[in-house]
C-alpha positions as CSV (number, residue, x, y, z in Angstrom):
1,X,-0.5,-0.2,0.2
2,X,1.2,3.6,-1.4
3,X,0.8,5.8,1.6
4,X,-1.2,9.1,0.4
5,X,1.9,11.3,1.2
6,X,3.9,9.6,-1.7
7,X,0.9,9.8,-4.1
8,X,0.2,13.6,-3.9
9,X,4.6,14.0,-3.6
10,X,4.1,12.2,-7.3
11,X,1.2,14.4,-8.2
12,X,3.0,17.1,-7.2
13,X,6.0,16.0,-9.7
14,X,3.8,15.1,-12.6
15,X,2.6,18.4,-12.8
16,X,5.9,19.8,-12.7
17,X,7.2,17.7,-15.1
18,X,3.8,18.6,-17.6
19,X,4.8,22.2,-16.2
20,X,8.4,22.1,-17.4
21,X,7.0,20.0,-21.0
22,X,4.4,23.2,-22.0
23,X,7.5,25.3,-21.0
24,X,9.4,23.5,-24.1
25,X,6.4,22.6,-26.0
26,X,6.0,26.8,-26.0
27,X,9.9,27.5,-26.8
28,X,9.9,25.5,-29.1
29,X,7.2,27.0,-31.3
30,X,8.7,30.1,-30.5
31,X,11.4,28.7,-31.9
32,X,9.9,26.7,-34.4
33,X,7.2,28.6,-35.9
34,X,5.7,25.1,-37.6
35,X,1.7,26.4,-37.9
């Protein structure tokens, strides 16, 4: 059984990863305007 604290931390880490991925995608769009 995984403690709730670990689940919360993992969710926070996942959210941070998603935010960083979004920032990287935005930067890529700025450097590479494909649209």
